KEKOL-307582 format. One record per residue (C-alpha): residue number from 1; residue in one letter; x, y, z. Coordinates in Angstrom, 1 decimal, padded with zeros to 4 digits. Example, Ala and Ser with C-alpha at 12.3 -4.5 7.8 and 13.67 -1.06 7.14 Angstrom:
! residues 2
- k,r,east,north,up
- 1,A,012.3,-004.5,007.8
- 2,S,013.7,-001.1,007.1
! end
This chain:
! residues 339
- k,r,east,north,up
- 1,M,151.1,073.9,144.7
- 2,K,152.2,074.3,141.1
- 3,N,155.5,076.0,140.1
- 4,D,154.5,079.6,139.3
- 5,D,156.3,081.6,136.6
- 6,V,157.3,085.0,138.2
- 7,S,158.9,086.3,135.0
- 8,E,155.6,086.9,133.3
- 9,G,154.9,090.1,135.3
- 10,S,158.4,091.4,134.4
- 11,R,157.8,090.8,130.7
- 12,E,154.4,092.5,130.9
- 13,L,156.1,095.5,132.7
- 14,V,158.7,095.8,129.9
- 15,D,155.9,095.6,127.2
- 16,L,154.0,098.3,129.1
- 17,S,157.1,100.6,129.2
- 18,A,157.7,100.1,125.5
- 19,E,154.0,100.8,124.7
- 20,A,154.2,104.0,126.8
- 21,V,157.4,105.2,125.0
- 22,S,155.7,104.5,121.6
- 23,S,152.6,106.4,122.7
- 24,L,154.8,109.3,123.8
- 25,G,156.4,109.3,120.3
- 26,I,153.0,109.3,118.6
- 27,H,151.8,112.1,120.9
- 28,L,154.8,114.2,120.1
- 29,A,154.4,113.6,116.4
- 30,Q,150.7,114.8,116.6
- 31,I,151.8,117.9,118.5
- 32,G,154.4,118.6,115.8
- 33,Q,151.9,118.3,113.0
- 34,I,149.4,120.6,114.8
- 35,I,152.2,123.2,115.4
- 36,S,153.4,123.0,111.8
- 37,K,149.9,123.6,110.4
- 38,S,149.1,126.4,112.9
- 39,Q,149.0,130.1,111.7
- 40,L,148.3,133.5,113.2
- 41,P,145.7,134.7,113.2
- 42,P,143.8,131.4,112.9
- 43,N,141.2,130.9,110.1
- 44,R,137.6,131.8,111.0
- 45,G,135.5,128.8,111.7
- 46,E,138.4,126.5,112.6
- 47,K,139.8,125.5,116.0
- 48,S,143.0,127.1,117.0
- 49,S,146.2,125.2,117.6
- 50,A,145.9,125.9,121.3
- 51,H,142.5,124.1,121.4
- 52,K,143.9,121.2,119.4
- 53,L,147.0,121.0,121.7
- 54,K,144.7,121.1,124.7
- 55,N,142.6,118.2,123.4
- 56,S,145.7,116.1,122.5
- 57,L,147.2,116.9,126.0
- 58,E,144.0,115.7,127.7
- 59,M,144.0,112.5,125.7
- 60,Y,147.7,111.9,126.5
- 61,Q,147.2,112.6,130.2
- 62,G,144.3,110.1,130.2
- 63,Y,146.5,107.6,128.5
- 64,T,149.4,108.2,131.0
- 65,D,147.0,107.7,133.9
- 66,E,145.9,104.4,132.4
- 67,V,149.5,103.3,132.0
- 68,Q,150.3,104.3,135.6
- 69,R,147.3,102.3,136.8
- 70,R,148.4,099.2,134.7
- 71,R,152.0,099.6,136.0
- 72,M,150.8,099.6,139.6
- 73,E,148.6,096.5,138.9
- 74,L,151.6,094.7,137.3
- 75,E,153.8,095.6,140.3
- 76,Q,151.2,094.3,142.7
- 77,K,150.9,091.1,140.5
- 78,M,154.7,090.6,140.7
- 79,A,154.7,091.0,144.5
- 80,D,151.9,088.4,144.7
- 81,D,153.8,086.0,142.4
- 82,F,156.9,086.4,144.6
- 83,A,154.9,085.7,147.7
- 84,R,153.4,082.6,146.2
- 85,L,156.8,081.4,145.1
- 86,K,158.1,081.8,148.6
- 87,A,155.1,079.8,150.0
- 88,W,155.7,077.1,147.4
- 89,R,159.3,076.8,148.3
- 90,A,158.4,076.6,151.9
- 91,Q,155.8,073.9,151.2
- 92,S,158.1,071.8,149.0
- 93,G,160.8,071.8,151.6
- 94,T,163.5,073.5,149.6
- 95,E,163.4,076.7,151.6
- 96,G,166.7,077.0,153.4
- 97,K,168.3,073.9,151.8
- 98,G,171.5,073.8,149.9
- 99,L,172.1,073.3,146.2
- 100,V,173.0,069.6,146.5
- 101,E,169.8,068.7,148.4
- 102,E,167.7,070.6,145.8
- 103,L,169.5,068.7,142.9
- 104,E,168.9,065.3,144.6
- 105,A,165.3,066.2,145.0
- 106,L,165.1,067.2,141.3
- 107,Y,166.9,063.9,140.2
- 108,G,164.4,061.9,142.2
- 109,K,161.6,063.7,140.5
- 110,V,163.1,063.2,137.1
- 111,R,163.5,059.4,137.7
- 112,Q,159.8,059.3,138.8
- 113,Q,158.7,061.2,135.6
- 114,D,160.9,058.9,133.5
- 115,K,159.1,055.8,134.8
- 116,E,155.7,057.5,134.1
- 117,I,156.9,058.4,130.6
- 118,K,157.9,054.7,129.9
- 119,K,154.6,053.5,131.2
- 120,K,152.7,056.0,129.0
- 121,Q,154.8,054.8,125.9
- 122,Q,153.9,051.2,126.6
- 123,Q,150.2,052.1,126.8
- 124,I,150.6,054.0,123.5
- 125,E,152.2,051.0,121.8
- 126,E,149.4,048.7,123.1
- 127,E,146.8,051.1,121.8
- 128,Q,148.6,051.4,118.4
- 129,A,148.6,047.6,118.1
- 130,R,144.9,047.5,118.9
- 131,V,144.2,050.3,116.3
- 132,K,146.1,048.3,113.7
- 133,E,144.0,045.2,114.3
- 134,L,140.9,047.3,114.1
- 135,E,142.1,048.8,110.8
- 136,E,142.6,045.4,109.3
- 137,A,139.1,044.3,110.4
- 138,V,137.6,047.5,108.9
- 139,A,139.5,046.9,105.6
- 140,L,138.1,043.3,105.5
- 141,R,134.6,044.6,106.1
- 142,E,135.1,047.3,103.4
- 143,R,136.2,044.7,100.9
- 144,K,133.1,042.6,101.6
- 145,W,130.9,045.7,101.2
- 146,D,132.6,046.6,097.9
- 147,S,132.0,043.1,096.6
- 148,L,128.4,043.2,097.6
- 149,A,128.0,046.7,096.0
- 150,E,129.6,045.5,092.7
- 151,D,127.3,042.5,092.5
- 152,Y,124.3,044.7,093.3
- 153,G,125.4,047.1,090.5
- 154,K,125.7,044.3,088.0
- 155,K,122.3,043.0,088.8
- 156,L,120.8,046.5,088.7
- 157,V,122.3,047.1,085.2
- 158,K,121.0,043.8,084.0
- 159,M,117.5,044.5,085.4
- 160,R,117.5,047.9,083.7
- 161,R,118.5,046.4,080.4
- 162,E,115.7,043.9,080.6
- 163,I,113.2,046.6,081.4
- 164,V,114.3,048.6,078.4
- 165,E,114.1,045.6,076.1
- 166,R,110.6,044.8,077.3
- 167,G,109.6,048.4,077.0
- 168,G,111.0,048.6,073.5
- 169,L,109.1,045.5,072.4
- 170,C,105.8,046.8,073.9
- 171,S,106.3,050.2,072.2
- 172,W,106.9,048.5,068.9
- 173,L,103.7,046.5,069.2
- 174,Q,101.8,049.6,070.2
- 175,C,103.1,051.6,067.3
- 176,A,102.2,048.9,064.9
- 177,F,098.6,048.7,066.2
- 178,D,098.4,052.5,066.2
- 179,E,099.5,052.7,062.6
- 180,I,096.7,050.3,061.6
- 181,R,094.2,052.1,063.6
- 182,F,095.3,055.5,062.2
- 183,K,095.0,054.3,058.6
- 184,W,091.5,053.1,059.4
- 185,K,090.5,056.3,061.1
- 186,A,092.1,058.4,058.3
- 187,A,089.8,056.7,055.8
- 188,E,086.7,057.4,057.9
- 189,E,087.9,061.0,058.5
- 190,K,088.3,061.5,054.7
- 191,E,084.7,060.5,054.1
- 192,K,083.5,062.7,056.9
- 193,L,085.5,065.7,055.6
- 194,K,083.9,065.2,052.1
- 195,I,080.5,065.3,053.7
- 196,E,081.4,068.4,055.8
- 197,H,082.8,070.1,052.7
- 198,H,079.6,069.6,050.7
- 199,Q,077.6,070.8,053.7
- 200,R,079.8,074.0,053.9
- 201,M,079.4,074.6,050.2
- 202,R,075.6,074.3,050.5
- 203,K,075.6,076.6,053.5
- 204,A,077.8,079.1,051.8
- 205,R,075.6,079.2,048.8
- 206,A,072.5,079.7,050.9
- 207,Q,074.3,082.5,052.9
- 208,A,075.3,084.1,049.6
- 209,R,071.7,084.1,048.5
- 210,L,070.6,085.6,051.9
- 211,D,073.3,088.3,051.5
- 212,V,072.0,089.2,048.1
- 213,I,068.5,089.6,049.5
- 214,Q,069.8,091.7,052.4
- 215,R,071.8,093.9,050.0
- 216,E,068.8,094.4,047.8
- 217,R,066.7,095.4,050.9
- 218,K,069.3,097.8,052.1
- 219,K,069.7,099.2,048.6
- 220,R,066.0,100.0,048.4
- 221,L,066.0,101.4,051.9
- 222,I,069.0,103.7,051.0
- 223,Q,067.2,104.8,047.8
- 224,A,064.1,105.7,049.8
- 225,C,066.3,107.6,052.3
- 226,M,068.0,109.5,049.5
- 227,V,064.7,110.5,048.0
- 228,A,063.3,111.6,051.4
- 229,L,066.6,113.6,052.0
- 230,Q,066.3,115.3,048.6
- 231,E,062.6,116.2,049.3
- 232,E,063.5,117.5,052.7
- 233,S,066.4,119.6,051.3
- 234,I,064.1,121.2,048.6
- 235,E,061.0,121.8,050.7
- 236,G,062.9,122.7,053.9
- 237,R,060.4,121.2,056.3
- 238,H,062.5,121.5,059.4
- 239,E,063.4,125.1,058.6
- 240,K,059.7,125.9,058.2
- 241,H,058.9,124.1,061.4
- 242,L,061.6,126.0,063.2
- 243,E,060.4,129.3,061.8
- 244,E,056.9,128.4,062.9
- 245,L,058.0,127.7,066.4
- 246,R,059.9,130.9,066.7
- 247,R,056.9,132.9,065.3
- 248,R,054.6,131.2,067.8
- 249,H,057.0,132.0,070.6
- 250,D,057.2,135.6,069.6
- 251,D,053.5,135.9,069.3
- 252,E,053.0,134.3,072.7
- 253,I,055.5,136.8,074.2
- 254,L,053.7,139.7,072.5
- 255,V,050.3,138.5,073.8
- 256,M,051.7,138.1,077.3
- 257,N,053.2,141.6,077.2
- 258,A,049.9,143.0,076.0
- 259,Q,048.0,141.2,078.8
- 260,L,050.6,142.4,081.3
- 261,A,050.2,146.0,080.1
- 262,Q,046.4,145.8,080.3
- 263,A,046.7,144.4,083.8
- 264,L,049.0,147.2,084.8
- 265,G,046.6,149.8,083.3
- 266,D,048.9,150.9,080.5
- 267,E,046.4,151.3,077.7
- 268,E,048.8,153.0,075.2
- 269,K,051.3,150.2,075.4
- 270,A,048.6,147.6,075.2
- 271,K,047.3,149.2,071.9
- 272,E,050.7,149.4,070.4
- 273,L,051.3,145.7,071.2
- 274,V,047.9,144.7,069.6
- 275,Q,048.7,146.7,066.5
- 276,E,052.1,145.1,066.3
- 277,Q,050.4,141.7,066.5
- 278,V,048.0,142.5,063.7
- 279,R,050.8,143.9,061.5
- 280,R,052.8,140.6,062.0
- 281,A,049.8,138.5,061.1
- 282,A,049.2,140.5,057.9
- 283,G,052.8,140.3,056.8
- 284,L,053.0,136.5,057.5
- 285,L,049.9,135.9,055.4
- 286,A,051.2,137.9,052.5
- 287,S,054.7,136.2,052.6
- 288,H,053.1,132.7,052.8
- 289,A,050.9,133.3,049.8
- 290,S,053.8,134.6,047.7
- 291,F,056.2,131.7,048.6
- 292,T,053.9,128.7,048.6
- 293,A,052.9,128.5,044.9
- 294,P,056.4,128.4,043.2
- 295,V,057.8,126.1,045.9
- 296,H,055.0,123.5,045.5
- 297,A,055.4,123.5,041.7
- 298,A,059.2,123.1,041.8
- 299,S,058.9,120.3,044.4
- 300,R,056.3,118.4,042.4
- 301,S,058.4,118.6,039.2
- 302,F,061.7,117.7,040.9
- 303,S,060.1,114.8,042.8
- 304,S,058.9,112.9,039.8
- 305,E,062.1,113.5,037.7
- 306,S,064.5,112.8,040.6
- 307,I,062.9,109.6,041.5
- 308,E,063.1,108.3,037.9
- 309,L,066.7,109.4,037.7
- 310,L,067.6,107.6,041.0
- 311,K,065.8,104.4,039.8
- 312,N,067.7,104.4,036.5
- 313,R,071.2,105.7,037.2
- 314,A,071.9,105.5,041.0
- 315,V,074.6,103.0,042.0
- 316,F,074.7,101.8,045.7
- 317,R,077.5,099.9,047.4
- 318,T,076.9,097.1,049.8
- 319,V,076.0,098.5,053.2
- 320,P,076.3,096.4,056.4
- 321,R,073.4,095.7,058.6
- 322,W,074.4,098.3,061.2
- 323,A,074.6,101.1,058.6
- 324,S,070.9,101.3,057.9
- 325,S,070.0,101.4,061.6
- 326,T,072.7,104.0,062.3
- 327,W,071.5,106.2,059.4
- 328,H,067.9,106.0,060.7
- 329,R,068.9,106.8,064.3
- 330,G,071.2,109.7,063.1
- 331,S,068.4,111.2,061.0
- 332,Q,066.0,111.1,064.0
- 333,V,068.6,112.6,066.4
- 334,G,069.4,115.4,063.9
- 335,Y,065.7,116.2,063.5
- 336,S,065.1,116.2,067.3
- 337,R,068.1,118.5,067.8
- 338,S,066.9,120.9,065.1
- 339,R,063.5,121.0,066.8
! end
């Protein structure tokens, strides 16, 4: 059985007592702070000093219970250690012996341990000598490896230099041949560019001629559109057409109302509607006869003079291809909306 240390329980018991005293001081300091900050009556919404003291007291009582439990455990541990010590002394044969016998037994044990220590030291010296031999062998092997690595590095550098020299020579030869080939291709490219330049010049001239033809066509189309626009603005065809549609609509409504009155048997209303229809027809004929003659004369005189003036003095800018189609579509849409 090993020699147990019975002083460990005593040290733990002393530490526990010191910890309990320190905890008591902390508890008293907390109580003092709570009492110093307390006031009567207490602020609304805050816990009173009594509640705080009660909570601190409960925590401290729980701590003291834990300390008491640990103290009992340590005392039980000390009792067990003392019992084991007595059993060990009884087993080792020193129980009931005198001091001289115990010292002789200890001296014998010391001599035995001294022999064991010398034996261990001899083993350590042998192992150290072996380690030294192994270190010398490792150093020799490292020197061999270093020599091999140095030779390998020199050969590797030499091989890289030869590779670079061969690459440089091949690159120089390739650049020389590329220069010759480039000059030959440059001469061919120059001739090809001359041919392409002449082709572009001919194409540009042909395109310019086509553009002139297109501009002339668009110019004539715009002139025709302007003439038609002026004729329309003077004669007022769309306004006349709109007025005609409205008149027809009013006449149809008047006829339908007359037919409805006849169907319902209202003869007086039917006669009034028929008279209104006859009066509108007579007024329309009279207004048409008075308006048609001067308008036709003015339109005929303006058409001949305006067309000559547009042919002689009108100046038109170049209009792109989409402008004519947009103008034509816009005029059609405007006419359909007016209808």
